C-alpha positions as CSV (number, residue, x, y, z in Angstrom):
1,M,14.7,2.3,28.7
2,C,11.3,3.8,29.7
3,Y,9.8,0.7,31.8
4,S,11.4,-2.0,33.6
5,D,10.0,-5.5,33.8
6,D,8.3,-4.4,37.2
7,A,6.4,-1.6,35.7
8,R,2.6,-2.1,35.0
9,P,0.2,0.0,33.1
10,P,-2.4,1.9,35.0
11,L,-6.0,0.5,34.9
12,P,-8.6,2.4,32.7
13,P,-11.4,4.1,34.3
14,V,-13.8,2.1,32.0
15,G,-14.6,-1.5,33.1
16,G,-14.6,-4.3,30.7
17,A,-12.8,-7.4,29.5
18,A,-10.4,-8.4,26.8
19,S,-12.1,-11.4,24.8
20,D,-8.8,-12.8,23.5
21,H,-5.2,-11.8,23.2
22,G,-1.9,-13.3,22.3
23,D,1.5,-13.0,20.4
24,F,1.6,-13.0,16.7
25,V,3.7,-12.1,13.7
26,L,2.9,-9.1,11.3
27,T,4.4,-8.6,8.0
28,A,5.0,-5.1,6.5
29,S,4.9,-4.2,2.8
30,D,8.6,-4.4,2.5
31,G,8.4,-8.0,3.8
32,N,9.7,-7.3,7.2
33,K,8.2,-9.7,9.7
34,F,8.0,-8.5,13.3
35,A,6.6,-9.4,16.6
36,A,3.2,-8.1,17.9
37,H,0.6,-8.6,20.5
38,F,-3.1,-8.3,19.9
39,A,-6.0,-7.7,22.4
40,R,-9.7,-8.0,21.3
41,A,-12.4,-6.1,23.3
42,A,-15.1,-8.2,24.6
43,K,-17.5,-5.3,23.8
44,P,-15.7,-3.4,21.0
45,T,-16.7,0.2,20.3
46,G,-15.2,0.2,16.7
47,A,-12.0,2.2,17.7
48,G,-8.6,0.6,17.5
49,M,-5.1,1.4,18.8
50,V,-1.6,0.7,17.8
51,V,0.8,0.7,20.7
52,M,4.2,1.9,20.1
53,P,6.7,0.9,22.8
54,D,9.8,2.5,24.3
55,V,13.3,1.9,23.1
56,R,13.4,-1.6,24.3
57,G,10.7,-2.8,21.8
58,L,7.8,-5.0,22.6
59,H,7.9,-6.1,26.2
60,E,5.3,-7.1,28.9
61,F,4.3,-3.6,29.9
62,Y,3.0,-2.9,26.2
63,K,1.4,-6.3,25.8
64,E,-0.5,-5.6,29.1
65,L,-1.3,-2.0,27.9
66,A,-2.9,-3.4,24.7
67,R,-5.2,-5.5,27.1
68,R,-5.9,-2.6,29.0
69,F,-7.3,-0.8,26.0
70,A,-9.2,-3.8,25.0
71,E,-10.9,-3.6,28.5
72,A,-11.9,-0.2,27.6
73,G,-13.5,-1.3,24.3
74,I,-10.7,-0.5,22.0
75,D,-9.2,-3.4,20.0
76,A,-5.4,-3.1,20.1
77,V,-2.1,-4.3,18.8
78,A,1.3,-3.5,20.3
79,I,4.2,-3.8,17.9
80,D,8.0,-4.4,17.9
81,Y,10.4,-2.2,16.0
82,F,13.3,-4.4,15.6
83,G,12.4,-7.1,13.2
84,R,14.7,-5.9,10.4
85,T,17.7,-6.1,12.6
86,A,17.1,-8.3,15.7
87,G,14.5,-10.7,14.3
88,I,11.8,-11.9,16.5
89,G,12.9,-12.6,19.9
90,D,13.0,-11.8,23.6
91,R,13.0,-8.0,24.6
92,G,13.8,-8.5,28.2
93,E,15.8,-6.1,30.3
94,G,19.1,-7.6,29.1
95,F,18.3,-7.0,25.4
96,E,20.9,-4.7,24.0
97,Y,18.5,-2.3,22.2
98,M,20.4,0.7,21.3
99,P,22.3,-0.8,18.3
100,H,18.9,-1.5,16.9
101,V,17.3,1.6,17.9
102,E,20.1,3.5,15.8
103,K,19.2,1.4,12.9
104,T,15.5,2.2,12.7
105,T,14.3,4.5,10.1
106,Q,11.0,6.7,9.6
107,D,10.0,4.7,6.8
108,G,10.7,1.3,8.4
109,I,8.5,2.3,11.5
110,R,5.8,3.8,9.3
111,N,5.6,0.5,7.2
112,D,5.4,-1.6,10.4
113,V,2.6,0.8,11.8
114,A,0.8,0.5,8.4
115,A,0.7,-3.3,8.8
116,A,-0.8,-2.9,12.3
117,V,-3.3,-0.5,11.1
118,A,-4.4,-2.9,8.3
119,Y,-4.5,-5.7,10.7
120,L,-6.9,-3.7,13.0
121,R,-9.1,-2.7,10.0
122,S,-9.3,-6.4,8.9
123,K,-12.0,-8.6,10.3
124,E,-9.4,-10.7,12.1
125,G,-8.2,-7.6,13.9
126,G,-11.7,-6.3,14.8
127,A,-12.7,-4.3,11.6
128,V,-12.3,-1.2,13.6
129,K,-13.7,2.0,12.0
130,T,-11.1,4.6,13.5
131,V,-7.4,3.6,14.3
132,F,-5.2,5.7,16.7
133,T,-1.6,5.3,17.7
134,V,-0.1,5.8,21.3
135,G,3.5,5.7,22.0
136,F,6.0,6.2,25.0
137,C,9.5,7.7,25.0
138,F,11.1,6.7,21.6
139,G,7.5,5.6,20.7
140,G,6.0,9.0,21.8
141,S,7.4,11.0,19.0
142,S,7.2,8.0,16.7
143,S,3.4,8.0,17.4
144,W,3.2,11.6,16.6
145,N,5.1,11.1,13.4
146,Q,2.3,8.8,12.3
147,S,0.2,11.8,11.7
148,A,2.2,12.4,8.7
149,G,2.4,8.8,7.6
150,G,-0.7,8.6,5.3
151,H,-2.6,6.1,7.6
152,D,-5.9,8.2,7.9
153,L,-5.8,7.9,11.6
154,G,-8.3,9.2,14.1
155,G,-5.2,10.7,15.9
156,S,-1.8,10.1,17.5
157,I,-1.0,10.1,21.2
158,G,2.5,10.5,22.6
159,F,3.9,10.3,26.1
160,Y,7.5,11.6,26.9
161,G,8.3,12.0,23.1
162,R,11.2,14.2,22.0
163,P,9.8,17.0,19.9
164,E,13.0,17.3,17.8
165,R,12.2,14.0,16.3
166,S,9.0,15.3,14.9
167,L,9.7,18.9,13.8
168,G,10.7,18.0,10.3
169,L,7.2,16.2,9.7
170,I,5.0,19.1,10.9
171,G,4.2,20.2,7.4
172,K,3.0,16.7,6.5
173,M,1.1,16.0,9.6
174,Q,-2.8,15.3,8.8
175,D,-4.3,13.7,11.9
176,P,-4.7,15.3,15.4
177,L,-2.2,14.9,18.1
178,L,-2.4,14.5,21.9
179,L,0.8,15.5,23.8
180,L,1.0,14.0,27.4
181,V,4.1,15.8,28.9
182,A,6.0,14.8,32.1
183,G,6.9,18.1,33.7
184,A,10.1,16.8,35.3
185,D,11.2,14.9,32.0
186,F,14.6,15.0,30.5
187,T,13.4,17.1,27.7
188,P,13.0,20.8,28.6
189,Q,9.4,22.1,28.8
190,E,10.6,24.9,26.4
191,A,11.0,22.3,23.8
192,F,7.3,21.3,24.1
193,H,6.2,24.8,24.0
194,D,8.0,25.5,20.9
195,F,6.5,22.2,19.4
196,D,3.0,23.4,20.5
197,R,3.7,26.8,18.9
198,R,4.7,25.2,15.5
199,L,1.9,22.9,15.4
200,S,-0.6,25.8,15.9
201,E,1.2,27.8,13.1
202,A,0.9,24.8,10.7
203,N,-2.8,24.4,11.8
204,V,-2.2,20.9,13.2
205,P,-5.1,20.0,15.4
206,H,-3.5,19.1,18.9
207,E,-4.0,19.3,22.4
208,M,-0.9,19.4,25.1
209,H,-1.2,18.8,28.7
210,I,1.9,19.1,31.1
211,Y,1.8,17.1,34.3
212,D,3.7,19.4,36.7
213,G,6.4,17.6,38.6
214,A,5.9,14.1,37.0
215,P,9.1,12.2,36.0
216,H,9.6,10.4,32.8
217,S,7.6,7.1,33.0
218,F,5.0,8.3,35.5
219,F,2.3,6.4,33.7
220,D,3.0,3.2,35.9
221,R,0.5,1.8,38.4
222,T,3.5,0.9,40.6
223,F,4.2,4.6,41.2
224,A,1.3,5.2,43.7
225,E,2.2,8.9,44.0
226,W,1.3,9.5,40.5
227,K,-2.2,7.7,40.4
228,D,-4.1,10.9,40.0
229,Y,-2.1,11.9,36.8
230,C,-2.4,8.3,35.5
231,D,-6.3,8.5,35.8
232,D,-6.1,11.9,34.2
233,A,-4.1,10.6,31.4
234,W,-6.6,7.7,30.7
235,R,-9.4,10.1,30.8
236,R,-7.6,12.6,28.3
237,M,-6.9,9.5,26.0
238,L,-10.4,8.2,26.0
239,G,-11.8,11.7,25.5
240,F,-9.5,12.1,22.6
241,I,-10.7,8.9,21.0
242,D,-14.3,9.9,21.6
243,N,-13.8,13.3,20.0
244,N,-11.9,11.9,16.9
245,S,-13.7,8.7,16.3
246,K,-16.6,7.9,13.9
247,V,-17.8,5.9,17.0
248,S,-17.7,6.5,20.7
249,S,-15.1,4.7,22.8
250,S,-17.4,4.9,25.7
251,T,-19.1,1.5,27.1
C-alpha cells in the first residue's frame, strides 16, 4: 500500500478552486462498472487528468488529489481498479487488495481508463481538449502504460512505478512520459536508468527526474521534510501539462 488514510496530497503552487466534486460510477466498454471521483475546475484550462491510485484502489488520498488538480485548473477524475472483482465498495485500510490486484489485466485497466478519458472529453466531464494520466506505485507504471493504450493523450505521469511492468509496451508507446522517481524507493535506480535508455532508443518522448534520498510515497504533505521535493514535483507536472497541451494549464 502506497498511502495510508492519514496521508494528504501536497497543495499545488497554483491557486484556485474546484467548482464541484463527488463520487460517481463509470462504465467501461466491456460493461464493467467501477467507482470514480470527479472534480471540476472553477476556472478550467482545457486540460484534464485521470488519476490512477496505488494498489488499494480509489481511497481518499486520490479523491483529494483530483480536487487539487481541479484547483490548478485541470478537470480530473480518479478511478478504482477493482470493479470486476470487488464491485463498488469501501477501499479503506482494511481492504484486502492483493487478491484483486492479482486479477487485474492490462486490457481491463486500459478499458477503465478509456471510460475516464471519454468522461473528461464529454460536456459533463468538462469537454477537455487534452487528457493526461498520473499514477502512483501500481498506478505509476499503469499510467505509463496508457501511452500505449491508444487514448491520444497529452502524456502520462508516473510516481514510484516499476519499469518492468512497462518494458513490454515500449514499442507501442505514442504519448510522452514523465517519470518521477524516489531515489530511495524499493526499485533499484538501475532499473529506471535502463528504462530511460530503452525509451530513448525507441524514440519515446520522456523526461525522468530522480529525487535523491526520497522514499517511496514522498509525495505527501504530512511528510514535511520532503516539501521541497513535493513542490518541485508539482512544478514538473504542471510544466509537463503546459508543454504537451493544446492549451495552457496556467491560471
